[in-house]
Backbone as a chain_set.jsonl record, in Angstrom:
{"seq": "XXXXXXXXXXXXXXXXXXXXXXXXXXXXXXXXXXXXXXXXXXXXXXXXXXXXXXXXXXXXXXXXXXXXXXXXXXXXXXXXXXXXXXXXXXXXXXXXXXXXXXXXXXXXXXXXXXXXXXXXXXXXXXXXXXXXXXXXXXXXXXXXXXXXXXXXXXXXXXXXXXXXXXX", "coords": {"N": [[-14.736, 216.498, 76.963], [-14.502, 213.346, 75.848], [-13.677, 211.51, 72.9], [-16.098, 209.185, 71.62], [-15.388, 205.827, 71.694], [-15.366, 203.434, 69.12], [-15.279, 200.888, 69.041], [-16.317, 197.835, 70.47], [-15.291, 195.481, 71.726], [-12.394, 195.948, 71.875], [-10.404, 197.495, 74.22], [-10.333, 200.984, 74.468], [-8.185, 203.64, 75.13], [-9.127, 206.29, 75.007], [-11.821, 206.255, 76.229], [-14.776, 207.193, 78.193], [-15.303, 207.041, 81.696], [-18.343, 206.991, 82.08], [-19.282, 205.895, 79.659], [-18.144, 203.559, 79.739], [-19.162, 202.252, 82.12], [-21.93, 202.292, 80.922], [-21.53, 200.573, 78.985], [-20.655, 198.304, 80.476], [-23.236, 197.692, 81.905], [-25.098, 197.673, 79.886], [-25.027, 195.027, 79.097], [-22.593, 193.897, 78.26], [-20.881, 191.294, 77.382], [-18.387, 190.098, 78.3], [-16.322, 187.407, 79.503], [-18.929, 186.038, 79.841], [-18.799, 183.455, 79.013], [-17.276, 181.926, 80.595], [-18.291, 182.056, 83.327], [-20.455, 181.081, 82.695], [-19.671, 178.388, 82.249], [-18.428, 177.582, 84.412], [-20.359, 177.298, 86.429], [-21.966, 175.351, 84.968], [-20.137, 173.25, 84.658], [-19.676, 171.517, 87.08], [-22.021, 170.334, 87.451], [-22.379, 168.86, 85.106], [-20.2, 167.1, 85.519], [-20.709, 165.611, 87.748], [-23.078, 164.134, 86.601], [-21.467, 162.492, 84.777], [-19.664, 161.051, 86.42], [-21.385, 159.603, 87.647], [-22.779, 158.168, 85.737], [-20.583, 156.685, 84.985], [-20.033, 155.334, 87.365], [-22.453, 153.703, 88.077], [-22.626, 152.202, 85.415], [-20.113, 150.542, 86.023], [-20.981, 149.132, 88.291], [-23.114, 147.872, 87.134], [-21.58, 146.353, 85.115], [-20.086, 144.744, 87.101], [-22.274, 143.297, 88.178], [-23.475, 141.95, 86.137], [-21.055, 140.143, 85.408], [-20.813, 138.637, 87.842], [-23.495, 137.415, 87.668], [-22.725, 135.726, 85.568], [-20.859, 134.17, 86.208], [-21.681, 132.684, 88.456], [-23.816, 131.454, 87.029], [-22.169, 129.713, 85.569], [-20.893, 128.346, 87.758], [-23.233, 126.987, 88.514], [-23.202, 125.137, 86.79], [-21.179, 123.784, 87.039], [-21.52, 122.669, 89.609], [-23.843, 121.134, 89.3], [-22.751, 118.832, 87.867], [-21.118, 117.555, 89.607], [-21.373, 114.96, 91.009], [-19.842, 113.22, 91.657], [-17.892, 114.322, 93.306], [-15.654, 114.698, 95.996], [-15.778, 117.029, 97.539], [-18.075, 119.007, 96.228], [-18.911, 121.83, 96.774], [-16.653, 122.983, 97.277], [-15.313, 122.681, 94.826], [-17.136, 123.967, 93.144], [-17.109, 126.861, 94.432], [-14.515, 127.454, 93.554], [-14.798, 127.633, 90.678], [-16.736, 129.64, 90.333], [-14.933, 131.679, 91.496], [-12.96, 131.627, 89.71], [-14.196, 132.556, 87.224], [-14.778, 134.961, 87.492], [-13.031, 137.369, 86.818], [-12.693, 139.853, 87.288], [-13.889, 140.641, 89.876], [-13.319, 140.927, 93.303], [-12.132, 138.147, 94.918], [-12.069, 137.553, 97.576], [-14.237, 138.926, 98.228], [-16.527, 138.056, 97.564], [-19.529, 136.343, 98.43], [-20.666, 133.341, 98.868], [-22.883, 131.088, 98.876], [-24.668, 127.548, 99.292], [-27.321, 125.347, 98.564], [-28.467, 122.346, 98.767], [-30.804, 120.146, 97.637], [-32.281, 121.127, 99.483], [-31.085, 121.617, 101.701], [-28.94, 123.888, 103.331], [-25.644, 125.121, 102.98], [-22.691, 125.977, 103.289], [-19.146, 127.069, 102.204], [-18.108, 124.609, 101.802], [-19.01, 121.409, 101.279], [-18.207, 118.766, 102.298], [-17.711, 115.469, 101.769], [-17.365, 111.658, 102.463], [-17.314, 111.001, 99.802], [-16.623, 109.094, 96.789], [-18.358, 107.269, 94.08], [-20.968, 107.858, 93.976], [-22.144, 110.643, 95.629], [-23.545, 110.99, 98.818], [-24.98, 113.293, 99.664], [-25.801, 114.471, 97.115], [-27.818, 113.261, 95.333], [-29.099, 111.952, 92.204], [-31.118, 113.788, 90.341], [-32.107, 115.572, 92.09], [-31.93, 118.997, 93.426], [-29.577, 121.754, 93.058], [-28.699, 124.772, 94.314], [-27.295, 127.675, 93.955], [-25.869, 130.428, 95.34], [-24.679, 133.708, 95.416], [-23.391, 136.64, 96.427], [-22.102, 139.938, 95.882], [-20.564, 142.9, 97.369], [-21.069, 146.175, 96.579], [-20.179, 149.826, 95.714], [-21.431, 152.891, 95.101], [-20.321, 155.888, 93.861], [-19.974, 159.575, 93.892], [-17.932, 161.847, 92.416], [-15.907, 160.928, 93.782], [-16.682, 160.291, 96.303], [-18.247, 158.428, 98.611], [-21.556, 157.484, 98.238], [-23.361, 155.857, 98.137], [-23.734, 152.501, 99.132], [-24.251, 148.939, 98.287], [-25.455, 145.836, 97.63], [-24.869, 143.417, 95.454], [-26.37, 140.44, 93.799], [-26.769, 137.114, 92.902], [-28.447, 134.249, 91.746], [-28.757, 130.626, 90.836], [-30.333, 127.697, 90.077], [-29.808, 124.231, 89.552], [-30.435, 121.197, 88.312], [-29.345, 118.109, 89.719], [-27.099, 116.196, 88.113]], "CA": [[-15.487, 215.508, 76.68], [-13.769, 212.597, 75.179], [-13.991, 211.226, 71.608], [-16.492, 207.923, 71.853], [-14.677, 204.712, 71.269], [-16.503, 202.587, 68.338], [-14.834, 199.176, 69.102], [-16.88, 197.493, 71.525], [-14.552, 194.656, 72.29], [-11.131, 196.336, 72.109], [-10.617, 198.571, 74.835], [-9.971, 202.216, 74.101], [-7.744, 204.702, 76.02], [-9.889, 207.559, 75.603], [-13.052, 206.023, 76.712], [-14.86, 208.157, 79.47], [-15.835, 206.299, 82.648], [-19.519, 206.879, 82.165], [-19.355, 204.97, 78.521], [-17.54, 202.178, 80.149], [-20.197, 201.748, 82.851], [-23.086, 201.95, 80.265], [-21.39, 199.261, 78.19], [-20.835, 197.041, 81.401], [-24.642, 197.677, 82.235], [-26.186, 197.439, 78.891], [-25.113, 193.62, 78.791], [-21.217, 193.034, 77.195], [-20.548, 189.565, 77.646], [-16.952, 189.689, 78.362], [-16.316, 186.724, 80.323], [-19.908, 185.32, 80.2], [-19.215, 182.054, 78.895], [-16.459, 181.642, 81.738], [-19.177, 182.048, 84.38], [-21.636, 179.522, 82.511], [-18.998, 177.068, 82.491], [-18.13, 177.552, 86.01], [-21.776, 176.898, 86.781], [-22.422, 173.993, 84.427], [-19.323, 171.948, 84.77], [-19.619, 170.392, 88.185], [-23.308, 169.434, 87.445], [-22.294, 167.632, 84.086], [-19.296, 166.189, 85.847], [-21.599, 164.716, 88.681], [-23.686, 163.136, 85.916], [-20.859, 161.59, 84.068], [-19.281, 160.211, 87.066], [-22.83, 158.733, 88.271], [-22.912, 157.257, 84.82], [-19.485, 155.828, 85.116], [-20.301, 154.427, 88.598], [-23.711, 152.926, 87.594], [-22.04, 151.215, 84.458], [-19.108, 149.835, 86.607], [-21.951, 148.295, 89.101], [-23.741, 146.866, 86.292], [-20.498, 145.211, 84.947], [-20.041, 143.744, 88.169], [-23.598, 142.553, 88.43], [-23.522, 140.901, 85.095], [-20.209, 139.314, 85.808], [-21.322, 137.685, 88.989], [-24.2, 136.518, 87.101], [-22.322, 135.027, 84.536], [-19.877, 133.38, 87.267], [-22.806, 131.852, 89.196], [-24.255, 130.509, 86.003], [-20.941, 128.803, 85.526], [-20.772, 127.535, 88.954], [-24.086, 126.102, 88.628], [-23.222, 123.666, 85.963], [-20.175, 122.673, 87.8], [-22.219, 121.991, 90.707], [-25.039, 119.796, 88.488], [-22.101, 117.734, 87.284], [-19.923, 117.306, 90.719], [-22.072, 114.466, 91.801], [-18.905, 111.998, 92.244], [-16.796, 114.697, 93.783], [-15.691, 114.568, 97.528], [-16.348, 118.368, 97.998], [-18.438, 119.686, 95.162], [-19.075, 123.152, 97.14], [-15.26, 123.976, 97.048], [-14.863, 122.873, 93.176], [-17.936, 125.306, 92.589], [-16.364, 128.148, 94.629], [-13.197, 127.823, 92.973], [-15.299, 127.881, 89.43], [-17.277, 130.944, 90.336], [-13.936, 132.797, 91.378], [-12.168, 131.897, 88.52], [-15.124, 133.065, 86.326], [-15.217, 136.403, 87.701], [-11.866, 137.852, 87.377], [-12.997, 141.302, 87.726], [-14.417, 140.88, 91.131], [-12.436, 140.564, 94.132], [-12.334, 136.878, 95.198], [-12.289, 137.407, 99.001], [-15.576, 139.969, 98.632], [-17.706, 137.37, 96.963], [-20.079, 135.721, 99.538], [-21.17, 132.107, 97.978], [-23.608, 129.776, 99.851], [-25.302, 126.455, 98.595], [-28.765, 124.791, 98.939], [-28.642, 121.191, 98.116], [-31.816, 119.305, 98.156], [-33.252, 121.712, 100.613], [-30.381, 121.758, 103.002], [-27.967, 124.82, 103.399], [-24.331, 124.638, 103.247], [-21.422, 127.356, 103.174], [-18.371, 127.003, 101.104], [-17.744, 123.467, 102.008], [-20.023, 120.46, 101.623], [-17.3, 117.723, 101.877], [-18.332, 114.185, 102.174], [-16.513, 110.52, 102.114], [-17.294, 110.753, 98.284], [-17.193, 107.986, 95.956], [-19.1, 107.331, 92.777], [-22.186, 108.789, 94.314], [-22.131, 111.802, 96.779], [-24.776, 111.033, 99.222], [-25.679, 114.814, 99.645], [-26.363, 114.921, 95.865], [-28.374, 112.128, 94.495], [-29.334, 112.457, 90.985], [-32.373, 114.537, 90.058], [-32.356, 116.449, 93.057], [-31.744, 120.319, 92.941], [-28.461, 122.326, 93.828], [-29.02, 126.03, 94.468], [-25.827, 128.507, 93.914], [-26.275, 131.851, 95.625], [-23.574, 134.734, 95.63], [-23.399, 138.364, 96.767], [-20.974, 140.937, 96.165], [-20.529, 144.16, 97.734], [-20.564, 147.666, 95.524], [-20.263, 151.329, 96.148], [-21.585, 153.929, 94.257], [-19.789, 157.179, 94.438], [-19.892, 160.731, 92.973], [-16.72, 162.645, 92.73], [-14.893, 159.849, 94.765], [-17.696, 160.398, 97.657], [-19.123, 157.053, 98.555], [-22.751, 158.057, 98.434], [-24.44, 154.669, 98.208], [-23.276, 150.979, 99.548], [-25.065, 148.025, 97.949], [-24.998, 144.573, 97.639], [-25.671, 142.69, 94.187], [-26.474, 139.162, 94.063], [-27.437, 136.069, 91.741], [-28.524, 132.708, 92.177], [-29.114, 129.677, 89.86], [-30.793, 126.353, 90.515], [-29.763, 123.3, 88.604], [-30.552, 119.675, 88.351], [-27.924, 117.419, 89.724], [-27.083, 114.991, 87.094]], "C": [[-14.567, 214.777, 76.016], [-14.291, 212.016, 73.977], [-14.659, 209.579, 71.913], [-15.701, 207.138, 71.113], [-15.626, 203.658, 70.322], [-16.273, 201.181, 68.399], [-15.181, 198.75, 70.322], [-15.998, 196.539, 72.351], [-13.319, 194.96, 72.789], [-10.985, 197.388, 73.232], [-9.736, 199.855, 74.48], [-9.478, 203.286, 75.386], [-8.494, 205.862, 76.319], [-11.408, 207.412, 75.76], [-13.625, 206.735, 77.966], [-15.532, 206.932, 80.201], [-17.484, 206.089, 82.411], [-19.993, 206.083, 80.708], [-19.099, 203.815, 78.896], [-18.61, 201.461, 81.058], [-21.561, 201.527, 81.971], [-22.954, 200.775, 79.452], [-21.436, 198.136, 79.169], [-22.264, 196.73, 81.746], [-25.348, 197.106, 81.196], [-25.837, 195.818, 78.457], [-23.783, 193.323, 78.036], [-21.17, 191.914, 77.847], [-19.155, 189.162, 77.618], [-17.038, 188.863, 79.446], [-17.709, 185.76, 80.866], [-19.802, 183.767, 80.213], [-18.098, 181.38, 80.184], [-17.448, 181.216, 82.84], [-20.153, 180.901, 83.858], [-20.994, 178.289, 82.747], [-18.696, 176.664, 83.848], [-19.285, 176.988, 86.558], [-22.322, 175.6, 86.263], [-21.425, 172.716, 84.682], [-19.504, 171.071, 85.954], [-21.153, 169.706, 87.986], [-22.834, 168.425, 86.117], [-21.117, 166.654, 84.81], [-19.649, 165.181, 86.87], [-22.381, 163.716, 87.725], [-22.83, 162.351, 84.944], [-20.27, 160.772, 84.95], [-20.313, 159.169, 87.684], [-22.961, 157.892, 87.03], [-21.934, 156.1, 84.768], [-19.746, 154.852, 86.104], [-21.241, 153.489, 88.493], [-23.324, 151.823, 86.607], [-21.113, 150.099, 85.231], [-20.005, 148.702, 87.69], [-22.577, 147.21, 88.232], [-22.909, 145.85, 85.642], [-20.535, 144.246, 85.903], [-21.084, 142.614, 88.441], [-23.576, 141.222, 87.197], [-22.039, 139.686, 85.056], [-20.395, 138.368, 86.796], [-22.242, 136.647, 88.493], [-23.795, 135.417, 86.466], [-21.463, 133.946, 85.3], [-20.871, 132.216, 87.804], [-23.308, 131.118, 88.313], [-23.485, 129.247, 85.909], [-20.742, 127.878, 86.581], [-21.742, 126.553, 89.124], [-24.132, 124.756, 87.91], [-22.088, 123.073, 86.281], [-20.737, 121.993, 88.622], [-23.206, 120.956, 90.371], [-24.009, 118.742, 88.211], [-20.919, 117.25, 88.263], [-20.571, 116.269, 91.74], [-21.036, 113.484, 92.601], [-17.853, 112.593, 93.053], [-16.99, 114.73, 95.466], [-16.291, 115.903, 98.237], [-16.729, 119.299, 96.823], [-18.79, 121.298, 95.399], [-17.69, 123.909, 96.82], [-15.075, 123.822, 95.669], [-15.838, 124.059, 92.8], [-17.585, 126.544, 93.103], [-15.254, 128.404, 93.676], [-13.459, 128.232, 91.396], [-15.895, 129.267, 89.333], [-16.04, 131.924, 90.604], [-13.196, 133.001, 90.45], [-12.885, 132.618, 87.236], [-15.523, 134.42, 86.419], [-13.847, 137.146, 87.955], [-11.833, 139.255, 87.625], [-13.157, 141.715, 89.061], [-13.241, 140.327, 92.066], [-12.986, 139.172, 94.956], [-12.691, 136.877, 96.669], [-13.795, 138.599, 99.354], [-16.866, 138.993, 98.247], [-18.227, 136.512, 98.053], [-20.722, 134.51, 98.864], [-21.895, 131.242, 99.05], [-24.17, 128.787, 98.928], [-26.485, 125.754, 99.261], [-28.787, 123.632, 98.17], [-29.597, 120.309, 98.368], [-32.589, 119.833, 99.342], [-32.247, 122.254, 101.837], [-29.362, 122.797, 102.844], [-26.882, 124.425, 103.572], [-23.51, 126.05, 102.955], [-20.53, 126.754, 101.822], [-17.963, 125.59, 101.094], [-19.093, 122.15, 102.461], [-19.213, 119.009, 101.335], [-17.882, 116.389, 102.643], [-17.092, 113.158, 102.092], [-16.324, 110.327, 100.807], [-17.656, 109.466, 97.905], [-17.836, 108.198, 94.869], [-20.125, 108.42, 93.328], [-21.912, 109.584, 95.798], [-23.206, 111.691, 97.553], [-25.656, 112.482, 99.732], [-26.051, 115.118, 98.269], [-26.756, 113.775, 95.162], [-28.854, 112.863, 93.329], [-30.638, 112.818, 90.92], [-32.891, 115.365, 91.024], [-31.816, 117.981, 92.729], [-30.622, 120.848, 93.698], [-28.702, 123.83, 93.367], [-27.836, 126.821, 94.609], [-26.246, 129.955, 94.497], [-25.106, 132.616, 96.043], [-24.065, 136.169, 95.592], [-21.982, 138.985, 96.705], [-21.132, 142.328, 96.402], [-20.32, 145.453, 96.846], [-21.068, 148.949, 96.117], [-20.405, 152.261, 95.086], [-21.239, 155.058, 94.684], [-19.984, 158.305, 93.194], [-18.778, 161.513, 93.314], [-15.794, 162.17, 93.538], [-15.75, 159.829, 96.01], [-18.551, 159.532, 97.612], [-20.51, 157.885, 99.046], [-23.772, 156.91, 98.735], [-23.718, 153.505, 98.64], [-24.676, 150.03, 99.307], [-24.465, 146.782, 97.953], [-25.923, 143.756, 96.171], [-25.439, 141.121, 94.373], [-27.064, 138.494, 92.78], [-27.321, 134.774, 92.252], [-29.007, 132.019, 91.009], [-29.487, 128.518, 90.663], [-30.757, 125.33, 89.386], [-30.172, 122.06, 89.085], [-29.469, 119.021, 88.607], [-28.165, 116.283, 88.748], [-26.679, 113.646, 87.425]], "O": [[-13.674, 215.445, 75.493], [-15.521, 211.991, 73.956], [-13.887, 208.746, 72.385], [-15.278, 207.513, 70.02], [-16.59, 203.115, 70.861], [-17.017, 200.366, 67.853], [-14.536, 199.139, 71.296], [-15.922, 196.718, 73.566], [-12.948, 194.503, 73.871], [-11.69, 198.364, 72.975], [-8.536, 199.736, 74.232], [-10.179, 203.641, 76.334], [-8.598, 206.397, 77.423], [-12.17, 208.332, 75.46], [-12.8, 206.861, 78.871], [-16.147, 206.035, 79.623], [-17.891, 204.939, 82.579], [-21.149, 205.657, 80.703], [-19.786, 202.9, 78.441], [-18.935, 200.292, 80.85], [-22.283, 200.589, 82.31], [-23.901, 200.037, 79.18], [-22.084, 197.122, 78.913], [-22.555, 195.543, 81.89], [-26.132, 196.177, 81.395], [-26.413, 195.392, 77.455], [-23.86, 192.471, 77.15], [-21.522, 191.81, 79.023], [-18.741, 188.142, 77.068], [-17.692, 189.263, 80.409], [-17.72, 185.021, 81.851], [-20.368, 182.986, 80.979], [-18.328, 180.237, 80.579], [-17.409, 180.053, 83.242], [-20.538, 179.966, 84.56], [-21.511, 177.313, 83.291], [-18.736, 175.51, 84.274], [-19.068, 176.016, 87.281], [-23.017, 174.854, 86.953], [-21.764, 171.545, 84.854], [-19.478, 169.854, 85.77], [-21.351, 168.564, 88.398], [-22.985, 167.211, 86.251], [-21.195, 165.443, 84.606], [-19.08, 164.092, 86.944], [-22.352, 162.52, 88.017], [-23.425, 161.521, 84.256], [-20.189, 159.613, 84.545], [-19.993, 158.067, 88.129], [-23.3, 156.737, 87.284], [-22.224, 154.918, 84.582], [-19.712, 153.652, 85.832], [-20.914, 152.348, 88.818], [-23.615, 150.652, 86.853], [-21.343, 148.899, 85.075], [-19.627, 147.536, 87.804], [-22.592, 146.003, 88.474], [-23.284, 144.682, 85.544], [-20.92, 143.095, 85.7], [-20.888, 141.45, 88.791], [-23.64, 140.003, 87.349], [-22.163, 138.52, 84.68], [-20.096, 137.204, 86.531], [-22.099, 135.436, 88.663], [-24.288, 134.303, 86.644], [-21.479, 132.801, 84.848], [-20.75, 131.02, 87.536], [-23.356, 129.93, 88.631], [-23.892, 128.098, 86.083], [-20.442, 126.706, 86.35], [-21.5, 125.478, 89.673], [-24.737, 123.717, 88.177], [-21.87, 121.922, 85.902], [-20.626, 120.768, 88.592], [-23.38, 119.984, 91.107], [-24.452, 117.6, 88.336], [-19.929, 116.659, 87.833], [-20.484, 116.425, 92.958], [-21.199, 113.049, 93.741], [-16.973, 111.879, 93.534], [-18.056, 114.772, 96.08], [-17.052, 115.911, 99.204], [-15.978, 120.192, 96.43], [-18.943, 122.023, 94.416], [-17.558, 125.019, 96.305], [-14.64, 124.833, 95.118], [-15.393, 125.039, 92.203], [-17.703, 127.476, 92.307], [-15.121, 129.477, 93.087], [-12.662, 128.961, 90.806], [-15.616, 130.002, 88.386], [-16.06, 132.983, 89.976], [-12.722, 134.097, 90.151], [-12.221, 133.171, 86.36], [-16.348, 134.987, 85.703], [-13.527, 137.502, 89.089], [-10.866, 139.756, 88.199], [-12.755, 142.795, 89.493], [-12.408, 139.493, 91.712], [-14.077, 139.142, 95.526], [-13.646, 136.173, 96.997], [-14.206, 138.943, 100.462], [-18.016, 139.219, 98.623], [-17.365, 135.89, 98.675], [-21.564, 134.925, 98.068], [-21.295, 130.791, 100.025], [-24.189, 129.108, 97.74], [-26.527, 125.637, 100.486], [-29.084, 123.723, 96.979], [-29.396, 119.571, 99.333], [-33.359, 119.171, 100.038], [-32.548, 123.086, 102.692], [-28.678, 122.464, 101.876], [-26.751, 123.412, 104.259], [-23.981, 127.026, 102.37], [-20.965, 126.205, 100.81], [-17.295, 125.364, 100.085], [-19.787, 122.026, 103.47], [-19.485, 118.267, 100.39], [-18.358, 116.316, 103.776], [-15.981, 113.561, 101.747], [-15.384, 109.629, 100.427], [-18.582, 108.792, 98.358], [-17.967, 109.38, 94.55], [-20.046, 109.629, 93.113], [-21.529, 109.052, 96.84], [-24.14, 112.34, 97.081], [-26.833, 112.516, 100.092], [-26.709, 116.154, 98.173], [-25.962, 113.303, 94.348], [-29.023, 114.082, 93.315], [-31.411, 112.071, 91.521], [-34.005, 115.872, 90.895], [-31.234, 118.096, 91.65], [-30.537, 120.541, 94.887], [-28.882, 124.09, 92.178], [-27.25, 126.541, 95.656], [-27.112, 130.542, 93.848], [-24.499, 132.207, 97.033], [-24.93, 136.673, 94.877], [-20.983, 138.618, 97.324], [-21.846, 142.968, 95.629], [-19.174, 145.627, 96.433], [-22.072, 149.114, 96.81], [-19.533, 152.395, 94.228], [-21.668, 155.448, 95.77], [-20.103, 158.077, 91.99], [-18.638, 161.865, 94.485], [-14.907, 162.886, 94.003], [-15.246, 159.113, 96.876], [-19.52, 159.57, 96.854], [-20.555, 158.701, 99.967], [-24.783, 157.025, 99.427], [-22.56, 153.753, 98.302], [-25.774, 150.194, 99.838], [-23.278, 146.566, 98.198], [-27.129, 143.605, 95.978], [-24.485, 140.647, 94.99], [-27.658, 139.068, 91.867], [-26.438, 134.282, 92.954], [-29.638, 132.66, 90.168], [-29.033, 128.342, 91.793], [-31.492, 125.445, 88.406], [-30.251, 121.885, 90.301], [-28.513, 119.201, 87.853], [-29.191, 115.613, 88.629], [-26.699, 112.766, 86.564]]}, "num_chains": 1, "name": "protein.A"}
């Protein structure tokens, strides 16, 4: 019969197999923290990457809204321009440096008439498309992708619009 080992954490050379099994079954926690970490870490990383992805989408939404607001002010003041829609498109793209310019889809609605990115006229001092007092609406959308661990889980489209009175 071997002499029992008194230290629970330091392995003893003269410990019997029966006492080693008893210590293992009785709840020795050698490596328990490693197992807990291995189980909890993926869940925590999914939560963190989800928070970061959602924050990025929210940032893009706020940047698009600010750019469209800026474009609405430009559109309201562009009554004498030859192509107020092109000028407004440029203003929106310049006001959103964190967004891909080619991915922003912009449309216009001037006094109830829809236009694309161009509403070119002969121009002059008073643009016939934009008489003073009418409304000019600017609509923009931007695609977003929400991903967790780099895996695309959801695609969405964020949008913003503003309506201004033509000056």
